[in-house]
C-alpha positions as a Python dict, from the first residue, in 0.01 Angstrom:
ca = {
    (1, 'X'): (0, 0, 0),
    (2, 'X'): (-249, 92, -243),
    (3, 'X'): (4, 64, -504),
    (4, 'X'): (25, -271, -427),
    (5, 'X'): (-326, -363, -362),
    (6, 'X'): (-386, -208, -693),
    (7, 'X'): (-142, -423, -861),
    (8, 'X'): (-263, -754, -691),
    (9, 'X'): (-645, -692, -821),
    (10, 'X'): (-499, -629, -1178),
    (11, 'X'): (-447, -986, -1169),
    (12, 'X'): (-820, -1095, -1196),
    (13, 'X'): (-859, -957, -1493),
    (14, 'X'): (-709, -1242, -1703),
    (15, 'X'): (-497, -1210, -2008),
    (16, 'X'): (-747, -1349, -2213),
    (17, 'X'): (-1034, -1106, -2115),
    (18, 'X'): (-811, -839, -2212),
    (19, 'X'): (-729, -990, -2552),
    (20, 'X'): (-1117, -1006, -2603),
    (21, 'X'): (-1186, -653, -2514),
    (22, 'X'): (-876, -589, -2759),
    (23, 'X'): (-1038, -845, -3045),
    (24, 'X'): (-1404, -602, -2998),
    (25, 'X'): (-1170, -321, -3001),
    (26, 'X'): (-960, -343, -3338),
    (27, 'X'): (-1376, -449, -3481),
    (28, 'X'): (-1533, -149, -3341),
    (29, 'X'): (-1190, 44, -3535),
    (30, 'X'): (-1331, -169, -3864),
    (31, 'X'): (-1667, -33, -3804),
    (32, 'X'): (-1616, 346, -3762),
    (33, 'X'): (-1341, 321, -4090),
    (34, 'X'): (-1695, 145, -4282),
    (35, 'X'): (-1912, 473, -4119),
    (36, 'X'): (-1634, 739, -4191),
    (37, 'X'): (-1631, 621, -4544),
    (38, 'X'): (-1983, 585, -4594),
    (39, 'X'): (-2034, 946, -4453),
    (40, 'X'): (-1790, 1068, -4652),
    (41, 'X'): (-1977, 1002, -4949),
    (42, 'X'): (-2315, 1054, -4830),
    (43, 'X'): (-2169, 1449, -4763),
    (44, 'X'): (-2034, 1447, -5149),
    (45, 'X'): (-2393, 1343, -5240),
    (46, 'X'): (-2524, 1580, -5015),
    (47, 'X'): (-2297, 1886, -5186),
    (48, 'X'): (-2341, 1778, -5541),
    (49, 'X'): (-2757, 1816, -5502),
    (50, 'X'): (-2711, 2141, -5306),
    (51, 'X'): (-2468, 2231, -5626),
    (52, 'X'): (-2786, 2160, -5867),
    (53, 'X'): (-3067, 2322, -5685),
    (54, 'X'): (-2902, 2487, -5350),
    (55, 'X'): (-3305, 2691, -5333),
    (56, 'X'): (-3412, 2342, -5237),
    (57, 'X'): (-3161, 2186, -5033),
    (58, 'X'): (-2941, 2467, -4873),
    (59, 'X'): (-3130, 2488, -4540),
    (60, 'X'): (-3097, 2112, -4534),
    (61, 'X'): (-2745, 2080, -4613),
    (62, 'X'): (-2624, 2355, -4411),
    (63, 'X'): (-2798, 2142, -4079),
    (64, 'X'): (-2619, 1860, -4259),
    (65, 'X'): (-2253, 2085, -4259),
    (66, 'X'): (-2318, 2200, -3848),
    (67, 'X'): (-2424, 1726, -3823),
    (68, 'X'): (-2057, 1714, -3898),
    (69, 'X'): (-1895, 1967, -3724),
    (70, 'X'): (-2073, 1886, -3340),
    (71, 'X'): (-1969, 1510, -3424),
    (72, 'X'): (-1640, 1566, -3533),
    (73, 'X'): (-1614, 1782, -3196),
    (74, 'X'): (-1761, 1512, -3005),
    (75, 'X'): (-1547, 1247, -3170),
    (76, 'X'): (-1228, 1409, -3147),
    (77, 'X'): (-1299, 1464, -2745),
    (78, 'X'): (-1365, 1132, -2720),
    (79, 'X'): (-994, 990, -2883),
    (80, 'X'): (-821, 1291, -2625),
    (81, 'X'): (-1004, 1128, -2327),
    (82, 'X'): (-872, 715, -2432),
    (83, 'X'): (-530, 952, -2523),
    (84, 'X'): (-523, 1077, -2206),
    (85, 'X'): (-643, 784, -2001),
    (86, 'X'): (-368, 558, -2230),
    (87, 'X'): (-87, 761, -2133),
    (88, 'X'): (-103, 759, -1796),
    (89, 'X'): (-102, 355, -1803),
    (90, 'X'): (188, 375, -2040),
    (91, 'X'): (372, 697, -2017),
    (92, 'X'): (424, 1005, -2298),
    (93, 'X'): (738, 816, -2435),
    (94, 'X'): (557, 505, -2531),
    (95, 'X'): (234, 719, -2631),
    (96, 'X'): (429, 924, -2914),
    (97, 'X'): (614, 626, -2993),
    (98, 'X'): (283, 443, -3084),
    (99, 'X'): (157, 792, -3255),
    (100, 'X'): (451, 812, -3455),
    (101, 'X'): (435, 410, -3612),
    (102, 'X'): (105, 311, -3588),
    (103, 'X'): (-128, 660, -3652),
    (104, 'X'): (-340, 553, -3328),
    (105, 'X'): (-208, 566, -2990),
    (106, 'X'): (-447, 379, -2840),
    (107, 'X'): (-388, 19, -2986),
    (108, 'X'): (-185, -216, -2881),
    (109, 'X'): (-169, -69, -2523),
    (110, 'X'): (67, -193, -2266),
    (111, 'X'): (-120, -145, -1950),
    (112, 'X'): (-441, -251, -2038),
    (113, 'X'): (-474, -460, -1678),
    (114, 'X'): (-447, -45, -1554),
    (115, 'X'): (-753, -55, -1267),
    (116, 'X'): (-604, 316, -1128),
    (117, 'X'): (-630, 519, -1403),
    (118, 'X'): (-921, 510, -1602),
    (119, 'X'): (-1099, 609, -1216),
    (120, 'X'): (-862, 888, -1148),
    (121, 'X'): (-904, 1072, -1474),
    (122, 'X'): (-1211, 986, -1538),
    (123, 'X'): (-1407, 1076, -1176),
    (124, 'X'): (-1109, 1223, -956),
    (125, 'X'): (-1054, 1435, -1190),
    (126, 'X'): (-1381, 1504, -1309),
    (127, 'X'): (-1307, 1453, -1710),
    (128, 'X'): (-1586, 1145, -1669),
    (129, 'X'): (-1882, 1442, -1619),
    (130, 'X'): (-1766, 1674, -1892),
    (131, 'X'): (-1766, 1407, -2153),
    (132, 'X'): (-2120, 1308, -1995),
    (133, 'X'): (-2206, 1680, -2096),
    (134, 'X'): (-2091, 1645, -2442),
    (135, 'X'): (-2256, 1365, -2516),
    (136, 'X'): (-2592, 1462, -2345),
    (137, 'X'): (-2522, 1810, -2575),
    (138, 'X'): (-2485, 1630, -2909),
    (139, 'X'): (-2748, 1368, -2850),
    (140, 'X'): (-3017, 1626, -2733),
    (141, 'X'): (-2928, 1842, -3063),
    (142, 'X'): (-2939, 1520, -3316),
    (143, 'X'): (-3245, 1402, -3101),
    (144, 'X'): (-3434, 1735, -3137),
    (145, 'X'): (-3332, 1727, -3527),
    (146, 'X'): (-3485, 1427, -3581),
    (147, 'X'): (-3789, 1440, -3399),
    (148, 'X'): (-4059, 1412, -3710),
    (149, 'X'): (-3879, 1054, -3710),
    (150, 'X'): (-3998, 884, -3417),
    (151, 'X'): (-3798, 574, -3474),
    (152, 'X'): (-3474, 785, -3526),
    (153, 'X'): (-3560, 1050, -3237),
    (154, 'X'): (-3559, 730, -2970),
    (155, 'X'): (-3262, 496, -3150),
    (156, 'X'): (-3063, 821, -3097),
    (157, 'X'): (-3141, 853, -2784),
    (158, 'X'): (-3081, 497, -2627),
    (159, 'X'): (-2743, 465, -2805),
    (160, 'X'): (-2661, 826, -2667),
    (161, 'X'): (-2769, 775, -2293),
    (162, 'X'): (-2620, 932, -2002),
    (163, 'X'): (-2898, 824, -1746),
    (164, 'X'): (-2780, 721, -1382),
    (165, 'X'): (-2641, 348, -1379),
    (166, 'X'): (-2609, 85, -1090),
    (167, 'X'): (-2222, 66, -908),
    (168, 'X'): (-2150, -281, -730),
    (169, 'X'): (-1871, -106, -516),
    (170, 'X'): (-2133, 155, -409),
    (171, 'X'): (-2463, -70, -389),
    (172, 'X'): (-2661, 199, -546),
    (173, 'X'): (-2724, 409, -844),
    (174, 'X'): (-2491, 641, -946),
    (175, 'X'): (-2405, 858, -1207),
    (176, 'X'): (-2312, 746, -1549),
    (177, 'X'): (-1951, 814, -1557),
    (178, 'X'): (-1943, 622, -1201),
    (179, 'X'): (-2136, 346, -1339),
    (180, 'X'): (-1933, 327, -1648),
    (181, 'X'): (-1559, 422, -1546),
    (182, 'X'): (-1524, 334, -1154),
    (183, 'X'): (-1227, -2, -1127),
    (184, 'X'): (-1226, -53, -1486),
    (185, 'X'): (-939, -159, -1633),
    (186, 'X'): (-772, 51, -1887),
    (187, 'X'): (-844, -203, -2174),
    (188, 'X'): (-1226, -244, -2123),
    (189, 'X'): (-1244, 168, -2040),
    (190, 'X'): (-1110, 240, -2411),
    (191, 'X'): (-1320, -99, -2582),
    (192, 'X'): (-1616, 101, -2411),
    (193, 'X'): (-1497, 506, -2576),
    (194, 'X'): (-1434, 330, -2897),
    (195, 'X'): (-1785, 169, -2896),
    (196, 'X'): (-1913, 543, -2807),
    (197, 'X'): (-1713, 692, -3086),
    (198, 'X'): (-1842, 486, -3347),
    (199, 'X'): (-2228, 514, -3151),
    (200, 'X'): (-2143, 933, -3246),
    (201, 'X'): (-2036, 791, -3650),
    (202, 'X'): (-2382, 623, -3670),
    (203, 'X'): (-2569, 831, -3524),
    (204, 'X'): (-2409, 1089, -3768),
    (205, 'X'): (-2482, 894, -4079),
    (206, 'X'): (-2867, 849, -3996),
    (207, 'X'): (-2876, 1159, -3948),
    (208, 'X'): (-2731, 1322, -4302),
    (209, 'X'): (-2930, 1004, -4456),
    (210, 'X'): (-3265, 1167, -4220),
    (211, 'X'): (-3174, 1531, -4391),
    (212, 'X'): (-3095, 1417, -4776),
    (213, 'X'): (-3509, 1206, -4712),
    (214, 'X'): (-3631, 1566, -4669),
    (215, 'X'): (-3496, 1759, -4888),
    (216, 'X'): (-3710, 1563, -5178),
    (217, 'X'): (-3366, 1418, -5307),
    (218, 'X'): (-3516, 1210, -5559),
    (219, 'X'): (-3667, 1523, -5778),
    (220, 'X'): (-3305, 1640, -5787),
    (221, 'X'): (-3087, 1322, -5842),
    (222, 'X'): (-3254, 1097, -6078),
    (223, 'X'): (-2902, 1034, -6228),
    (224, 'X'): (-2744, 1020, -5869),
    (225, 'X'): (-2955, 683, -5746),
    (226, 'X'): (-2728, 559, -5444),
    (227, 'X'): (-2790, 195, -5260),
    (228, 'X'): (-2693, 229, -4916),
    (229, 'X'): (-2688, -46, -4597),
    (230, 'X'): (-2726, 118, -4256),
    (231, 'X'): (-2694, -128, -3995),
    (232, 'X'): (-2794, -152, -3621),
    (233, 'X'): (-2450, -207, -3575),
    (234, 'X'): (-2145, -399, -3744),
    (235, 'X'): (-2057, -554, -3359),
    (236, 'X'): (-2220, -885, -3281),
    (237, 'X'): (-2153, -1138, -3074),
    (238, 'X'): (-2192, -1525, -3203),
    (239, 'X'): (-2534, -1657, -3116),
    (240, 'X'): (-2685, -1297, -3143),
    (241, 'X'): (-2878, -1126, -3486),
    (242, 'X'): (-2684, -927, -3705),
    (243, 'X'): (-2973, -647, -3830),
    (244, 'X'): (-2936, -372, -4135),
    (245, 'X'): (-3184, -108, -4311),
    (246, 'X'): (-3098, -162, -4710),
    (247, 'X'): (-3247, 103, -4838),
    (248, 'X'): (-3259, 307, -5201),
    (249, 'X'): (-3200, 733, -5208),
    (250, 'X'): (-3426, 894, -5436),
    (251, 'X'): (-3674, 645, -5503),
    (252, 'X'): (-4035, 779, -5651),
    (253, 'X'): (-4212, 730, -5319),
    (254, 'X'): (-4512, 563, -5554),
    (255, 'X'): (-4290, 301, -5644),
    (256, 'X'): (-4164, 62, -5452),
    (257, 'X'): (-3831, -147, -5502),
    (258, 'X'): (-3699, -490, -5461),
    (259, 'X'): (-3422, -599, -5263),
    (260, 'X'): (-3174, -884, -5312),
    (261, 'X'): (-2908, -1045, -5095),
    (262, 'X'): (-2656, -1297, -5227),
    (263, 'X'): (-2886, -1390, -5537),
    (264, 'X'): (-3214, -1399, -5336),
    (265, 'X'): (-3492, -1178, -5286),
    (266, 'X'): (-3583, -1065, -4916),
    (267, 'X'): (-3890, -889, -4725),
    (268, 'X'): (-4029, -570, -4924),
    (269, 'X'): (-3854, -277, -4640),
    (270, 'X'): (-3555, -394, -4705),
    (271, 'X'): (-3468, -557, -4348),
    (272, 'X'): (-3170, -784, -4387),
    (273, 'X'): (-3111, -1063, -4118),
    (274, 'X'): (-2845, -1325, -4087),
    (275, 'X'): (-2767, -1555, -3761),
    (276, 'X'): (-2450, -1509, -3633),
    (277, 'X'): (-2301, -1877, -3631),
    (278, 'X'): (-1960, -1846, -3650),
    (279, 'X'): (-1679, -1563, -3552),
    (280, 'X'): (-1491, -1359, -3812),
    (281, 'X'): (-1553, -1059, -4062),
    (282, 'X'): (-1892, -1131, -4256),
    (283, 'X'): (-1942, -968, -4608),
    (284, 'X'): (-2245, -1040, -4825),
    (285, 'X'): (-2358, -793, -5140),
    (286, 'X'): (-2667, -782, -5353),
    (287, 'X'): (-2835, -533, -5580),
    (288, 'X'): (-3167, -327, -5559),
    (289, 'X'): (-3419, -332, -5820),
    (290, 'X'): (-3675, -4, -5886),
    (291, 'X'): (-3868, 113, -6183),
    (292, 'X'): (-3642, 414, -6385),
    (293, 'X'): (-3914, 641, -6443),
    (294, 'X'): (-3765, 771, -6742),
    (295, 'X'): (-3676, 441, -6935),
    (296, 'X'): (-3998, 267, -6751),
    (297, 'X'): (-3753, -41, -6752),
    (298, 'X'): (-3629, -200, -6392),
    (299, 'X'): (-3263, -93, -6307),
    (300, 'X'): (-3028, -242, -6086),
    (301, 'X'): (-2857, -55, -5794),
    (302, 'X'): (-2545, -297, -5660),
    (303, 'X'): (-2430, -298, -5288),
    (304, 'X'): (-2221, -420, -5048),
    (305, 'X'): (-2099, -460, -4660),
    (306, 'X'): (-1960, -594, -4429),
    (307, 'X'): (-1999, -639, -4041),
    (308, 'X'): (-1786, -813, -3716),
    (309, 'X'): (-1877, -1125, -3531),
    (310, 'X'): (-1684, -1189, -3225),
    (311, 'X'): (-1705, -1425, -2912),
    (312, 'X'): (-1881, -1384, -2620),
    (313, 'X'): (-1709, -1165, -2354),
    (314, 'X'): (-1754, -1159, -1966),
    (315, 'X'): (-1640, -976, -1689),
    (316, 'X'): (-1580, -1162, -1387),
    (317, 'X'): (-1380, -1011, -1101),
    (318, 'X'): (-1349, -1108, -750),
    (319, 'X'): (-1385, -801, -486),
    (320, 'X'): (-1131, -985, -219),
    (321, 'X'): (-878, -1171, -422),
    (322, 'X'): (-798, -1377, -725),
    (323, 'X'): (-886, -1691, -524),
    (324, 'X'): (-1178, -1810, -305),
    (325, 'X'): (-1154, -1911, 46),
    (326, 'X'): (-1311, -2193, 234),
    (327, 'X'): (-1538, -2100, 522),
    (328, 'X'): (-1608, -1741, 389),
    (329, 'X'): (-1883, -1565, 190),
    (330, 'X'): (-1653, -1419, -135),
    (331, 'X'): (-1752, -1151, -291),
    (332, 'X'): (-1822, -1117, -699),
    (333, 'X'): (-1906, -899, -933),
    (334, 'X'): (-1993, -1041, -1247),
    (335, 'X'): (-2110, -837, -1553),
    (336, 'X'): (-2135, -884, -1950),
    (337, 'X'): (-2068, -593, -2180),
    (338, 'X'): (-2358, -411, -2340),
    (339, 'X'): (-2644, -643, -2130),
    (340, 'X'): (-2804, -524, -1859),
    (341, 'X'): (-2780, -722, -1527),
    (342, 'X'): (-3121, -864, -1545),
    (343, 'X'): (-3064, -1044, -1805),
    (344, 'X'): (-2760, -1217, -1698),
    (345, 'X'): (-2781, -1584, -1510),
    (346, 'X'): (-2454, -1749, -1288),
    (347, 'X'): (-2408, -2082, -1166),
    (348, 'X'): (-2119, -2222, -937),
    (349, 'X'): (-1986, -2586, -941),
    (350, 'X'): (-1787, -2695, -589),
    (351, 'X'): (-2013, -2397, -413),
    (352, 'X'): (-2338, -2265, -295),
    (353, 'X'): (-2407, -1908, -460),
    (354, 'X'): (-2627, -1625, -345),
    (355, 'X'): (-2711, -1275, -470),
    (356, 'X'): (-2651, -1014, -244),
    (357, 'X'): (-2791, -649, -396),
    (358, 'X'): (-2536, -626, -740),
    (359, 'X'): (-2298, -887, -621),
    (360, 'X'): (-2270, -1263, -626),
    (361, 'X'): (-2164, -1418, -270),
    (362, 'X'): (-2021, -1742, -347),
    (363, 'X'): (-1901, -1969, -33),
    (364, 'X'): (-1707, -2315, -188),
    (365, 'X'): (-1831, -2603, 0),
    (366, 'X'): (-1543, -2772, 269),
    (367, 'X'): (-1412, -2998, 55),
    (368, 'X'): (-1382, -2912, -278),
    (369, 'X'): (-1065, -2791, -396),
    (370, 'X'): (-1180, -2604, -694),
    (371, 'X'): (-1505, -2390, -793),
    (372, 'X'): (-1618, -2319, -1147),
    (373, 'X'): (-1811, -1993, -1256),
    (374, 'X'): (-2046, -1989, -1578),
    (375, 'X'): (-2230, -1760, -1690),
    (376, 'X'): (-2464, -1686, -1924),
    (377, 'X'): (-2671, -1352, -2071),
    (378, 'X'): (-3024, -1325, -2275),
    (379, 'X'): (-2962, -1235, -2626),
    (380, 'X'): (-3219, -1187, -2873),
    (381, 'X'): (-3479, -1391, -2651),
    (382, 'X'): (-3208, -1695, -2630),
    (383, 'X'): (-2945, -1752, -2330),
    (384, 'X'): (-2612, -1766, -2473),
    (385, 'X'): (-2336, -1945, -2242),
    (386, 'X'): (-2124, -1576, -2216),
    (387, 'X'): (-1775, -1762, -2044),
    (388, 'X'): (-1648, -1922, -1774),
    (389, 'X'): (-1352, -1916, -1486),
    (390, 'X'): (-1187, -2164, -1263),
    (391, 'X'): (-1105, -2059, -926),
    (392, 'X'): (-834, -2227, -667),
    (393, 'X'): (-988, -2235, -292),
    (394, 'X'): (-784, -2218, -14),
    (395, 'X'): (-825, -2231, 345),
    (396, 'X'): (-865, -1863, 484),
    (397, 'X'): (-518, -1748, 644),
    (398, 'X'): (-393, -1722, 1018),
    (399, 'X'): (-412, -1381, 1095),
    (400, 'X'): (-165, -1165, 1311),
    (401, 'X'): (-237, -1026, 1658),
    (402, 'X'): (-193, -663, 1719),
    (403, 'X'): (-253, -445, 2023),
    (404, 'X'): (-461, -137, 1902),
    (405, 'X'): (-472, 220, 2056),
    (406, 'X'): (-649, 463, 1893),
    (407, 'X'): (-569, 448, 1487),
    (408, 'X'): (-194, 208, 1571),
    (409, 'X'): (-185, -106, 1524),
    (410, 'X'): (167, -213, 1716),
    (411, 'X'): (298, -544, 1618),
    (412, 'X'): (542, -788, 1844),
    (413, 'X'): (855, -640, 1942),
    (414, 'X'): (690, -240, 1902),
    (415, 'X'): (801, 27, 2156),
    (416, 'X'): (463, 137, 2328),
    (417, 'X'): (414, 451, 2513),
    (418, 'X'): (270, 407, 2876),
    (419, 'X'): (-66, 664, 2783),
    (420, 'X'): (-111, 429, 2474),
    (421, 'X'): (-74, 108, 2645),
    (422, 'X'): (-335, 223, 2961),
    (423, 'X'): (-589, 354, 2714),
    (424, 'X'): (-886, 195, 2841),
    (425, 'X'): (-1039, 172, 2493),
    (426, 'X'): (-717, -19, 2344),
    (427, 'X'): (-810, -350, 2230),
    (428, 'X'): (-652, -661, 2146),
    (429, 'X'): (-711, -755, 1754),
    (430, 'X'): (-681, -994, 1455),
    (431, 'X'): (-599, -927, 1144),
    (432, 'X'): (-396, -932, 812),
    (433, 'X'): (-245, -607, 872),
    (434, 'X'): (-168, -275, 757),
    (435, 'X'): (-24, -393, 398),
    (436, 'X'): (-277, -727, 414),
    (437, 'X'): (-496, -768, 155),
    (438, 'X'): (-778, -933, 370),
    (439, 'X'): (-1044, -724, 620),
    (440, 'X'): (-1189, -1008, 768),
    (441, 'X'): (-1456, -983, 1087),
    (442, 'X'): (-1232, -1187, 1348),
    (443, 'X'): (-1299, -1183, 1700),
    (444, 'X'): (-1089, -1208, 2015),
    (445, 'X'): (-1194, -1403, 2252),
    (446, 'X'): (-959, -1398, 2548),
    (447, 'X'): (-576, -1369, 2585),
    (448, 'X'): (-315, -1357, 2912),
    (449, 'X'): (-138, -1050, 2997),
    (450, 'X'): (258, -1239, 3120),
    (451, 'X'): (406, -917, 3336),
    (452, 'X'): (729, -1099, 3540),
    (453, 'X'): (584, -1427, 3527),
    (454, 'X'): (263, -1336, 3685),
    (455, 'X'): (-26, -1445, 3446),
    (456, 'X'): (-358, -1267, 3463),
    (457, 'X'): (-651, -1354, 3217),
    (458, 'X'): (-893, -1153, 3010),
    (459, 'X'): (-1271, -1345, 2842),
    (460, 'X'): (-1273, -1052, 2565),
    (461, 'X'): (-1048, -813, 2355),
    (462, 'X'): (-971, -571, 2604),
    (463, 'X'): (-765, -536, 2903),
    (464, 'X'): (-913, -613, 3262),
    (465, 'X'): (-906, -363, 3528),
    (466, 'X'): (-677, -585, 3775),
    (467, 'X'): (-485, -639, 3404),
    (468, 'X'): (-438, -239, 3386),
    (469, 'X'): (-348, -121, 3747),
    (470, 'X'): (-52, -444, 3707),
    (471, 'X'): (53, -252, 3392),
    (472, 'X'): (62, 84, 3563),
    (473, 'X'): (317, 4, 3833),
    (474, 'X'): (557, -97, 3557),
    (475, 'X'): (898, 114, 3443),
    (476, 'X'): (1035, 258, 3141),
    (477, 'X'): (1166, -39, 2949),
    (478, 'X'): (983, -356, 3083),
    (479, 'X'): (827, -620, 2928),
    (480, 'X'): (452, -672, 2834),
    (481, 'X'): (404, -994, 2679),
    (482, 'X'): (-7, -1121, 2591),
    (483, 'X'): (15, -1446, 2466),
    (484, 'X'): (-268, -1746, 2455),
    (485, 'X'): (-453, -1496, 2229),
    (486, 'X'): (-805, -1677, 2076),
    (487, 'X'): (-983, -1541, 1816),
    (488, 'X'): (-1274, -1697, 1619),
    (489, 'X'): (-1259, -1569, 1227),
    (490, 'X'): (-1590, -1568, 988),
    (491, 'X'): (-1566, -1952, 934),
    (492, 'X'): (-1683, -1981, 1285),
    (493, 'X'): (-1311, -2180, 1377),
    (494, 'X'): (-1124, -2101, 1712),
    (495, 'X'): (-785, -2005, 1617),
    (496, 'X'): (-490, -1927, 1818),
    (497, 'X'): (-290, -1638, 1754),
    (498, 'X'): (82, -1558, 1804),
    (499, 'X'): (259, -1340, 2120),
    (500, 'X'): (215, -984, 2105),
    (501, 'X'): (565, -833, 2290),
    (502, 'X'): (534, -481, 2379),
    (503, 'X'): (830, -244, 2526),
    (504, 'X'): (704, -27, 2804),
    (505, 'X'): (871, 343, 2617),
}
């Protein structure tokens, strides 16, 4: 039953949304590749400076090596975390095949809509708690290292935060690993983990640059000046804003360089901003003009960088089914990756909409045949459309009637023991059965008991004393017919259910 339900719930995550996660994941991999290239150059330059003057730089260079070791350790653990999840989703054979052909087996995942394995691996097996502790360990080390730079210190704490979050299913605050991985499709989980890897590399880059600046490298490397671009993020949602810090390494603190991007001079702090109006890979280049103290003339250092702009993505999942029911309060959880819930706005056409805790309650109008959910989010102070989805509206399906004794529900044509039949706590229930995908509050209002042609009515969901007395006189093999069963559903409508026929065993 659980596997069937999981398979049905997986249908809630549309192919378009999963493809969107894949596009985001690919963009993040490009960002990581750029960070790796940038970090490699920073380490080479730092090593060269240390070789020139180890007496002055050795302390800071040793710390840079420690940063690299710790960053690599965390990055590689996250990669193993991703591969373990993908192995559970696709199987070891598929993972080995992709590793042989593509290098990274977490790309082009076949089971990216699987909603089960991420929670199993991260929460049930406890690996998410381990990951959280490793992220926190690296974060605290990095933040302490950058304690003399308030902005960098705060940026590291924010980008690698592992505080408690909110879980839509628990309706309460919860541990970081539950907020991140609970009921999350594999495709989304892998993207979140890739984003975490990108944050690790970005923090590493900023730390190495910070340590280089601490050595007063300008005195040592006047012939090895370099221009660097340090973006806040290489991934931007359309409608948002790309921001990067362009810096000149080893500049004389008494001189203020001039910064140019695409031929235009920008502000004196080297902060470049560009509106993200279209999707795709965006490249730009420029130069930094600085005063060469040895010649007394202005010199130019060239630089170039790139970033990706992607379409907005929104996750909309129906907690009950991938359709809506008329006359019923359908419960939805709606989120936008990277945006807090208080900055998300939701509207629905053809239905009433209210918010309850972390869920959205949507009740279709009586005559509507479809409902469209529209989601917007606040990005850089402006409301941006993040996506929409249309749902078909169906009438509530008619439930079946069951005789429930203890924890057992007896369907029609079942054999039943005398003890179960005469249990005074037994009830007539209306439900969709043990394999049903819905669990709705139907109330039995009345039924009739037919024993050997004698009809006896009950105004509730239990046998009356007279009915129990009659049943107590039956012999093994006798047929018990419970018919004219009436129930009231969550829509308030009265429903007549099919009879339940039992045989005394």
